[in-house]
C-alpha positions as CSV (number, residue, x, y, z in Angstrom):
1,X,0.0,0.0,0.0
2,X,1.3,3.4,-0.9
3,X,1.9,6.0,1.8
4,X,-0.9,8.6,2.3
5,X,-0.4,12.2,1.2
6,X,-1.3,13.5,4.7
7,X,-1.9,11.7,7.9
8,X,-2.8,13.0,11.3
9,X,-0.2,12.5,14.1
10,X,-0.4,9.2,16.1
11,X,-2.8,9.3,19.0
12,X,-3.8,6.8,21.7
13,X,-4.5,3.3,20.5
14,X,-8.0,2.9,19.3
15,X,-8.5,6.5,18.2
16,X,-9.7,6.9,14.6
17,X,-6.9,7.8,12.1
18,X,-7.8,9.9,9.0
19,X,-5.8,9.7,5.8
20,X,-5.9,11.1,2.3
21,X,-4.5,9.2,-0.7
22,X,-3.8,10.2,-4.3
23,X,-5.3,6.9,-5.7
24,X,-8.2,4.8,-4.7
25,X,-5.9,1.8,-5.3
26,X,-4.2,2.6,-2.1
27,X,-7.4,1.8,-0.2
28,X,-8.4,-1.4,-2.0
29,X,-11.7,-2.5,-3.5
30,X,-13.0,-4.5,-0.6
31,X,-12.3,-1.9,2.1
32,X,-13.8,0.9,0.0
33,X,-16.9,-1.0,-1.1
34,X,-17.6,-2.1,2.5
35,X,-18.4,1.5,3.3
36,X,-20.7,1.9,0.3
37,X,-23.1,-1.1,0.3
38,X,-25.7,-0.9,-2.4
39,X,-23.9,1.9,-4.4
40,X,-23.7,1.3,-8.1
41,X,-20.9,3.9,-8.5
42,X,-18.4,1.9,-6.4
43,X,-14.7,1.4,-6.4
44,X,-14.5,0.3,-10.0
45,X,-16.5,3.3,-11.2
46,X,-14.3,5.8,-9.2
47,X,-11.1,4.1,-10.5
48,X,-12.3,4.5,-14.1
49,X,-13.0,8.2,-13.4
50,X,-9.5,8.5,-11.8
51,X,-7.9,7.0,-14.9
52,X,-10.0,9.0,-17.4
53,X,-7.6,12.1,-17.5
54,X,-10.3,14.7,-16.9
55,X,-8.7,18.1,-17.4
56,X,-8.6,20.4,-14.4
57,X,-9.3,17.8,-11.7
58,X,-7.0,16.3,-9.1
59,X,-8.4,13.2,-7.2
60,X,-8.1,12.5,-3.5
61,X,-9.7,9.8,-1.3
62,X,-10.4,10.4,2.4
63,X,-10.6,7.5,4.9
64,X,-11.0,7.2,8.6
65,X,-9.6,4.0,10.0
66,X,-10.3,2.3,13.3
67,X,-8.3,-0.7,14.4
68,X,-7.0,-1.3,10.9
69,X,-10.6,-1.2,9.4
70,X,-11.8,1.6,7.1
71,X,-14.9,2.8,8.9
72,X,-15.6,6.0,6.9
73,X,-14.7,7.1,3.4
74,X,-15.4,9.7,0.7
75,X,-13.9,10.6,-2.7
76,X,-12.7,14.1,-3.1
77,X,-11.4,16.4,-5.8
78,X,-9.5,19.6,-6.2
79,X,-10.1,22.1,-9.0
80,X,-10.3,25.8,-9.9
81,X,-14.0,26.4,-9.6
82,X,-15.8,29.1,-11.5
83,X,-18.7,30.3,-9.3
84,X,-20.8,31.2,-12.3
85,X,-20.9,27.5,-13.4
86,X,-24.5,27.1,-12.2
87,X,-25.8,30.5,-13.3
88,X,-28.6,30.4,-15.8
89,X,-27.9,31.9,-19.2
90,X,-29.0,35.6,-19.0
91,X,-27.8,39.1,-18.1
92,X,-25.9,38.1,-15.0
93,X,-23.9,35.3,-16.6
94,X,-23.1,37.4,-19.7
95,X,-21.9,40.1,-17.4
96,X,-19.6,37.7,-15.5
97,X,-18.2,36.4,-18.8
98,X,-17.6,40.0,-19.9
99,X,-15.5,40.7,-16.8
100,X,-13.6,37.4,-17.1
101,X,-12.4,38.4,-20.6
102,X,-10.3,41.1,-18.9
103,X,-9.8,39.4,-15.5
104,X,-9.7,35.6,-16.1
105,X,-9.6,34.8,-12.4
106,X,-12.8,36.7,-11.6
107,X,-15.2,34.5,-9.5
108,X,-12.8,31.6,-9.7
109,X,-11.7,29.9,-6.5
110,X,-9.5,26.9,-5.8
111,X,-11.8,24.3,-4.4
112,X,-11.3,21.2,-2.3
113,X,-14.6,19.2,-2.4
114,X,-15.8,16.0,-0.9
115,X,-17.7,14.0,-3.4
116,X,-17.1,13.4,-7.1
117,X,-18.0,15.6,-10.2
118,X,-19.0,12.4,-12.0
119,X,-21.2,10.5,-9.7
120,X,-25.0,10.9,-9.2
121,X,-24.6,11.9,-5.5
122,X,-22.0,12.6,-2.9
123,X,-22.7,9.6,-0.8
124,X,-20.9,9.5,2.6
125,X,-19.5,6.1,3.1
126,X,-19.7,4.3,6.5
127,X,-19.1,0.7,7.5
128,X,-22.6,-0.8,8.1
129,X,-21.6,-1.9,11.7
130,X,-21.4,1.7,12.9
131,X,-24.1,3.3,15.1
132,X,-25.6,6.7,14.4
133,X,-23.5,8.3,17.1
134,X,-20.3,6.7,15.8
135,X,-21.1,7.9,12.2
136,X,-21.4,11.5,13.5
137,X,-18.1,11.3,15.3
138,X,-16.3,9.9,12.3
139,X,-17.8,12.4,10.0
140,X,-16.6,15.1,12.4
141,X,-13.2,13.6,12.3
142,X,-13.2,13.5,8.5
143,X,-14.3,17.1,8.1
144,X,-11.7,18.3,10.6
145,X,-9.0,16.4,8.6
146,X,-10.3,17.7,5.3
147,X,-9.8,21.2,6.6
148,X,-6.1,20.3,6.9
149,X,-6.1,18.9,3.4
150,X,-7.6,22.0,2.0
151,X,-5.0,24.2,3.8
152,X,-2.2,22.0,2.6
153,X,-3.5,22.2,-1.0
154,X,-3.9,26.0,-0.8
155,X,-7.7,25.7,-1.3
156,X,-9.7,28.6,0.2
157,X,-13.1,27.1,-0.7
158,X,-14.2,23.8,0.8
159,X,-17.3,21.9,-0.2
160,X,-19.4,18.8,-0.3
161,X,-21.1,18.1,-3.6
162,X,-24.6,16.7,-4.1
163,X,-25.2,15.4,-0.6
164,X,-28.4,13.3,-0.8
165,X,-31.5,14.3,1.1
166,X,-31.2,11.5,3.7
167,X,-27.6,12.4,4.5
168,X,-28.5,16.1,4.8
169,X,-31.3,15.2,7.3
170,X,-28.8,13.2,9.4
171,X,-25.8,15.5,9.2
172,X,-27.0,18.9,8.2
173,X,-26.8,20.3,11.7
174,X,-23.3,19.0,12.1
175,X,-22.2,20.7,8.9
176,X,-23.9,23.9,9.9
177,X,-22.1,23.9,13.3
178,X,-18.8,23.7,11.4
179,X,-19.7,26.8,9.4
180,X,-21.0,25.2,6.1
181,X,-23.7,26.9,4.2
182,X,-26.1,24.9,2.1
183,X,-27.6,25.6,-1.3
184,X,-29.9,23.5,-3.4
185,X,-28.2,21.2,-5.9
186,X,-29.8,19.4,-8.9
187,X,-32.2,16.7,-7.6
188,X,-32.0,13.1,-8.8
189,X,-34.8,11.7,-10.8
190,X,-35.9,8.1,-10.3
191,X,-38.6,5.7,-11.2
192,X,-39.5,2.5,-9.4
193,X,-40.0,-0.5,-11.7
194,X,-43.1,-1.8,-9.8
195,X,-45.0,-2.7,-13.0
196,X,-44.8,-5.9,-15.0
197,X,-45.0,-4.7,-18.6
198,X,-44.5,-1.5,-20.6
199,X,-48.3,-1.4,-21.2
200,X,-48.8,-1.5,-17.4
201,X,-46.4,1.5,-17.1
202,X,-48.2,3.4,-19.9
203,X,-51.5,2.9,-18.2
204,X,-50.2,5.0,-15.2
205,X,-49.5,8.0,-17.4
206,X,-52.0,10.7,-18.3
207,X,-54.1,10.0,-21.4
208,X,-52.3,12.7,-23.4
209,X,-48.9,11.5,-22.4
210,X,-49.8,7.8,-23.1
211,X,-51.1,8.7,-26.6
212,X,-47.9,10.8,-27.3
213,X,-45.6,8.0,-26.1
214,X,-47.3,5.4,-28.3
215,X,-46.9,7.7,-31.2
216,X,-43.2,8.3,-30.5
217,X,-42.5,4.6,-30.0
218,X,-43.5,4.0,-33.7
219,X,-40.0,5.5,-34.4
220,X,-38.6,2.1,-33.3
221,X,-39.7,0.9,-36.8
222,X,-37.0,3.2,-38.4
223,X,-34.3,2.9,-35.7
224,X,-31.9,0.1,-35.1
225,X,-31.0,-0.4,-31.4
226,X,-27.7,-2.1,-30.5
227,X,-26.3,-2.8,-27.0
228,X,-22.5,-2.9,-26.7
229,X,-20.2,-3.6,-23.8
230,X,-17.2,-2.0,-25.8
231,X,-17.3,0.7,-28.4
232,X,-14.3,-0.2,-30.6
233,X,-14.3,1.7,-33.9
234,X,-17.4,3.6,-32.9
235,X,-15.7,5.5,-30.0
236,X,-14.9,8.6,-32.1
237,X,-18.5,8.9,-33.3
238,X,-19.8,8.5,-29.7
239,X,-17.4,11.3,-28.6
240,X,-18.7,13.5,-31.4
241,X,-22.2,13.0,-30.1
242,X,-21.1,13.6,-26.5
243,X,-19.4,16.9,-27.4
244,X,-22.5,18.0,-29.5
245,X,-24.7,17.3,-26.5
246,X,-22.4,18.9,-24.0
247,X,-22.2,22.1,-26.1
248,X,-26.0,22.4,-26.0
249,X,-26.0,22.2,-22.2
250,X,-26.1,25.4,-20.1
251,X,-24.6,23.7,-17.1
252,X,-21.1,22.5,-17.8
253,X,-18.6,21.3,-15.1
254,X,-16.5,18.4,-16.0
255,X,-15.7,17.4,-19.6
256,X,-15.5,13.7,-20.2
257,X,-12.9,11.9,-22.3
258,X,-12.9,8.9,-24.5
259,X,-10.9,7.2,-21.7
260,X,-13.8,7.7,-19.4
261,X,-16.3,5.9,-21.7
262,X,-13.8,3.1,-22.3
263,X,-12.9,2.9,-18.6
264,X,-16.4,2.6,-17.3
265,X,-17.2,-0.2,-19.8
266,X,-13.9,-2.0,-19.0
267,X,-13.7,-1.5,-15.2
268,X,-17.4,-2.2,-14.7
269,X,-17.6,-5.2,-17.0
270,X,-20.9,-7.0,-16.5
271,X,-22.3,-3.9,-14.9
272,X,-22.3,-1.4,-17.7
273,X,-23.1,-1.1,-21.4
274,X,-23.8,1.5,-24.1
275,X,-27.0,1.5,-26.1
276,X,-26.5,2.8,-29.7
277,X,-29.2,4.1,-31.9
278,X,-28.8,3.9,-35.7
279,X,-30.8,5.2,-38.6
280,X,-29.8,3.8,-42.0
281,X,-26.4,2.7,-40.4
282,X,-25.8,6.3,-39.2
283,X,-25.1,6.5,-35.4
284,X,-27.4,9.2,-34.1
285,X,-27.4,8.6,-30.3
286,X,-25.6,6.7,-27.6
287,X,-26.6,6.0,-24.0
288,X,-24.2,4.9,-21.3
289,X,-25.8,2.8,-18.6
290,X,-24.3,1.3,-15.4
291,X,-26.2,-1.0,-13.0
292,X,-26.1,-3.6,-10.3
293,X,-28.7,-6.3,-9.5
294,X,-31.3,-3.7,-8.4
295,X,-30.7,-0.3,-9.9
296,X,-29.9,1.0,-13.4
297,X,-28.3,4.5,-13.8
298,X,-28.7,6.4,-17.0
299,X,-25.3,8.2,-17.0
300,X,-25.2,10.0,-20.3
301,X,-27.5,10.3,-23.3
302,X,-25.7,11.8,-26.3
303,X,-27.5,12.7,-29.5
304,X,-27.0,14.4,-32.8
305,X,-29.3,17.4,-32.0
306,X,-30.4,18.0,-35.5
307,X,-30.7,14.6,-37.0
308,X,-31.7,12.6,-33.9
309,X,-34.7,14.6,-32.7
310,X,-37.1,13.7,-35.5
311,X,-36.8,10.0,-34.5
312,X,-37.7,10.7,-30.8
313,X,-34.5,9.1,-29.7
314,X,-34.6,10.4,-26.1
315,X,-38.0,8.7,-25.6
316,X,-36.9,5.6,-27.4
317,X,-33.9,5.4,-25.0
318,X,-36.3,5.8,-22.1
319,X,-38.4,2.8,-23.1
320,X,-35.3,0.8,-24.1
321,X,-34.0,1.3,-20.5
322,X,-37.3,0.4,-18.9
323,X,-37.4,-2.8,-21.0
324,X,-33.9,-3.7,-19.8
325,X,-34.9,-3.2,-16.2
326,X,-38.0,-5.4,-16.7
327,X,-36.1,-8.1,-18.5
328,X,-33.3,-8.2,-15.9
329,X,-35.4,-7.9,-12.7
330,X,-34.1,-4.4,-11.7
331,X,-36.4,-2.5,-9.4
332,X,-35.3,1.2,-9.9
333,X,-34.3,3.3,-12.9
334,X,-32.3,6.5,-12.1
335,X,-32.5,8.9,-14.9
336,X,-30.2,11.4,-13.3
337,X,-30.1,15.2,-13.1
338,X,-31.6,17.9,-15.3
339,X,-34.3,17.8,-18.0
340,X,-36.9,17.3,-15.3
341,X,-40.0,18.3,-17.3
342,X,-39.9,15.1,-19.4
343,X,-38.9,12.9,-16.5
344,X,-41.8,14.1,-14.3
345,X,-44.2,13.7,-17.2
346,X,-43.0,10.1,-17.5
347,X,-43.7,9.4,-13.9
348,X,-40.4,10.0,-12.2
349,X,-40.0,11.3,-8.7
350,X,-37.2,13.7,-7.5
351,X,-34.9,13.4,-4.5
352,X,-33.3,16.6,-3.4
353,X,-29.5,17.0,-3.2
354,X,-27.6,19.8,-1.4
355,X,-24.3,21.5,-1.9
356,X,-22.4,22.6,1.2
357,X,-19.6,25.2,1.1
358,X,-17.4,27.1,3.5
359,X,-14.6,29.5,2.7
360,X,-11.6,29.5,5.1
361,X,-11.7,33.3,5.0
362,X,-14.6,34.4,7.3
363,X,-15.2,37.6,5.4
364,X,-15.4,35.8,2.1
365,X,-17.7,33.2,3.7
366,X,-20.2,35.9,4.7
367,X,-20.1,37.3,1.2
368,X,-20.7,33.9,-0.3
369,X,-23.6,33.3,2.0
370,X,-25.2,36.5,0.8
371,X,-24.9,35.7,-2.9
372,X,-25.4,31.9,-2.7
373,X,-29.1,32.0,-3.7
374,X,-27.9,33.2,-7.2
375,X,-25.9,30.0,-7.6
376,X,-28.5,27.5,-6.4
377,X,-29.4,24.9,-9.1
378,X,-32.3,23.1,-7.4
379,X,-34.9,24.5,-9.7
380,X,-32.8,24.1,-12.9
381,X,-34.8,22.7,-15.8
382,X,-37.7,21.8,-13.5
């Protein structure tokens, strides 16, 4: 095992020891996954992200160990964060960009953040044997230690990304006591697969939506659907679709690489695949899916915006994914963040996520608290 980047000084035997490592490999698959039972985006997913070469990000992994056992863990990342990332397109964002043309560092802060820019939520990992009281103690230990990491890395802004609603309910007071402010993040959309057939599912939708979906599904007659567990010669075309889709999005944080798509399919072999949509042998859309025995996560749907829309490919992908869940006994479909209007129309429910932040400079923290409502994303696309 490699030596940790930073480690708190030795203390009496039995006290928890917090460490930060450059690579998740230093922790090991079994030790990491034991703290994240039931999480699809596990060790292998995070390793694929680490190896993907995403520009502008440095990866860290925080653990708290007791008696040689990892009892608490979270991924973390460092980056130069532009505060205007979550602003809606409009006068304010255009004004910020105008200032940045002359002052490139305006509203950009070096950030140390618990969580991952590439996972659905910032789950806090605990060994399942821990009591509620012990979880709170170890999270306090982790947060104190992460303050040291941020200082060592010269990061003024400290955050936790996309903390799920349940974790916020359990630990929100603890975070507030440490000076963290909360703003709304993008909620996660999900649909329980508690129906037996697509017709049963359609029967639950409104009459207008049901009629519209049946009409859209007729496009299956013109579209060839192919499921692949590796992309091979089609990888460049998939990346073209990804970039086209990303360029149409207002909210842009990380930019994925071809190594990311390859890495997810390879590292999560048997638990990931890509659905490809062709019209007359022309690839018009691709959908990356990861799953376990219970949950499927729709990670990215990429489409040729001009040529793909007439074939209703987004909706075809929705029904393709529901059929996969039905055929394989999965009980929940997570369709991710953003584009909520269609997801709600199709029966999805939303679970709130929160972003927590604290600046090490108290004056800047007060200022950020004042302007933080401008950067909340909880209503985006809803």
